[in-house]
C-alpha positions in Angstrom: 114.3 70.9 104.0 114.3 73.4 101.4 114.9 77.0 102.5 112.1 79.3 101.2 112.2 83.0 101.2 109.9 84.8 103.7 107.5 87.1 101.9 105.9 89.9 104.3 102.5 91.1 103.5 102.2 94.6 102.1 100.9 96.7 104.9 97.7 98.6 104.4 98.1 102.4 103.5 98.2 104.9 106.4 96.3 108.1 107.2 98.8 110.4 108.9 97.4 113.6 110.7 99.9 116.3 111.4 98.6 118.9 113.8 99.4 121.5 116.3 98.8 125.3 117.3 98.8 128.0 114.7 102.5 129.1 113.8 104.0 125.6 114.9 105.1 124.9 111.2 102.9 122.4 109.9 102.7 123.9 106.4 106.5 124.3 106.2 107.0 120.8 107.6 104.7 119.4 104.8 106.2 121.5 102.1 109.6 120.0 103.1 108.5 116.6 103.0 107.1 117.4 99.5 110.4 119.0 98.4 112.1 115.7 99.4 109.8 113.7 97.1 108.4 111.5 99.9 106.0 109.1 98.4 102.8 110.3 100.0 99.5 111.7 98.9 99.4 115.2 100.4 95.7 116.3 101.0 95.0 119.9 100.0 92.6 121.6 102.3 89.8 123.7 101.1 89.6 127.2 102.8 87.7 130.5 102.6 90.9 132.2 104.0 92.4 134.7 101.6 95.4 133.5 99.7 98.8 134.7 101.0 101.3 136.1 98.3 103.6 133.0 98.4 100.7 130.5 98.2 99.7 128.4 95.2 96.1 127.4 94.5 95.7 123.7 94.5 99.1 123.1 96.1 98.9 124.9 99.5 95.0 125.1 99.5 92.0 125.0 97.5 90.9 128.6 97.9 87.0 129.0 97.9 84.4 131.6 98.5 82.1 131.2 101.5 79.3 130.4 99.1 81.4 127.7 97.3 82.4 126.2 100.6 78.8 126.1 101.9 77.6 124.4 98.8 80.5 121.8 99.0 79.4 121.3 102.7 75.7 120.9 101.8 76.7 118.1 99.5 78.6 116.3 102.2 81.8 116.4 100.5 83.9 117.2 103.7 85.1 114.6 106.0 85.6 117.4 108.6 85.2 121.2 108.6 85.9 123.8 111.1 85.7 127.5 111.6 89.1 128.7 112.5 89.6 132.4 113.4 86.7 133.3 111.2 87.8 131.3 108.2 86.3 127.9 107.2 88.4 124.9 106.3 87.4 121.5 105.2 89.1 118.3 103.9 87.4 116.1 101.3 86.5 112.5 102.3 86.5 111.5 98.5 90.2 112.6 98.2 91.1 110.6 101.2 89.4 107.4 100.2 90.6 107.6 96.7 94.2 107.9 97.7 93.7 105.0 100.2 92.1 102.9 97.7 95.1 103.4 95.4 97.3 102.1 98.2 98.8 105.6 98.8 99.6 106.8 102.4 97.7 110.0 103.0 99.3 113.0 104.8 97.1 115.8 106.1 97.9 118.8 108.1 95.1 120.2 110.2 94.3 122.4 113.2 93.9 120.8 116.5 90.1 121.2 116.2 89.9 119.3 113.1 92.2 116.6 114.4 89.7 116.0 117.2 86.9 115.5 114.5 89.0 113.2 112.5 89.5 111.1 115.7 85.8 110.7 116.1 85.2 109.9 112.5 88.1 107.6 111.5 89.6 104.5 113.1 93.2 103.5 112.7 94.6 107.1 111.8 98.1 108.2 113.2 98.0 111.6 115.0 101.3 113.5 115.2 101.3 116.7 117.3 104.0 119.3 116.5 105.0 121.3 119.3 106.9 124.6 120.0 107.3 127.3 122.7 104.8 130.1 122.8 107.9 132.5 122.3 108.5 130.8 118.9 105.0 130.6 117.8 104.7 134.4 118.4 107.9 135.1 116.5 106.4 133.0 113.5 103.1 134.6 113.6 104.5 138.1 113.8 106.8 137.4 110.6 103.9 136.5 108.7 102.5 139.9 109.1 99.0 138.8 108.3 97.1 139.5 111.5 96.3 142.6 113.5 97.7 142.6 117.1 94.5 141.7 118.7 94.1 138.6 116.2 97.8 137.6 117.1 97.1 137.7 120.8 93.9 135.5 120.4 96.0 133.1 118.3 98.6 132.9 120.9 96.0 132.5 123.8 94.4 129.6 121.9 97.8 128.1 121.3 98.4 127.9 124.9 95.1 126.0 125.3 95.8 123.7 122.1 99.2 122.7 123.6 97.5 120.8 126.3 95.7 118.7 123.6 99.0 116.8 122.8 98.1 114.3 125.2 95.5 112.8 122.9 97.9 112.4 120.0 99.9 109.2 119.3 103.3 111.2 119.0 104.6 114.6 119.9 107.5 116.1 118.0 109.5 119.4 118.9 109.6 121.4 115.6 112.3 123.8 115.0 112.5 126.4 112.2 116.1 125.7 111.4 115.7 121.9 111.8 112.8 121.1 109.6 114.7 118.0 108.1 114.9 116.6 111.6 111.1 116.9 112.0 110.6 115.2 108.5 113.0 112.5 109.5 110.9 112.0 112.6 107.7 111.7 110.8 109.4 109.3 108.2 110.6 107.1 111.1 107.1 107.0 112.5 105.7 105.8 109.3 108.4 103.3 108.9 107.8 101.9 112.3 104.0 101.8 111.8 104.5 99.9 108.5 106.4 97.3 110.5 103.7 96.6 113.1 102.7 93.0 113.5 99.1 94.2 113.8 98.8 96.9 111.0 96.5 99.8 111.5 93.5 99.7 109.2 91.6 102.8 108.3 87.9 102.5 109.0 85.4 105.5 108.4 82.5 105.6 110.9 
């Protein structure tokens, strides 16, 4: 009998949702993934939030006026959108579908409310929750110097509630500021494991 090589089928592309409370390090984690030249399509969220000094248009976010955002919303461009602390956030369905059609794995960072919406609208996505202590969250939020004391306390109160939502996620990762590479390694390990499933996930939009 001739020995033949075993060729495994190419797994379908993945949609990976990275979420967690405000200040947990979602942005920092994805930036570290990008800095390591990981081969993913990083979805850029549209927001009406004012741009912070270190942020870059089209890289960190698409910054839009409320009128521009509402016009995009009326055209049905967002797969999901949410009002978070008075600012609007939305993620483009077209961008996600185009990347998946190219065979690219899509990574998106989103708040807990948005993740719940994606869970209702998309089958087969992977949901990863980043968790931290409230003390660490407070330290990170204060370091930003972008919120008043009242706004900061609102975020912390909501973060305590959002922590309870981790039971609805597929994976929960402890995120440390000084160990971002470990968080990235853990996410990469999850993606590698998902690629080896005997019954791969398939993304389906409802």
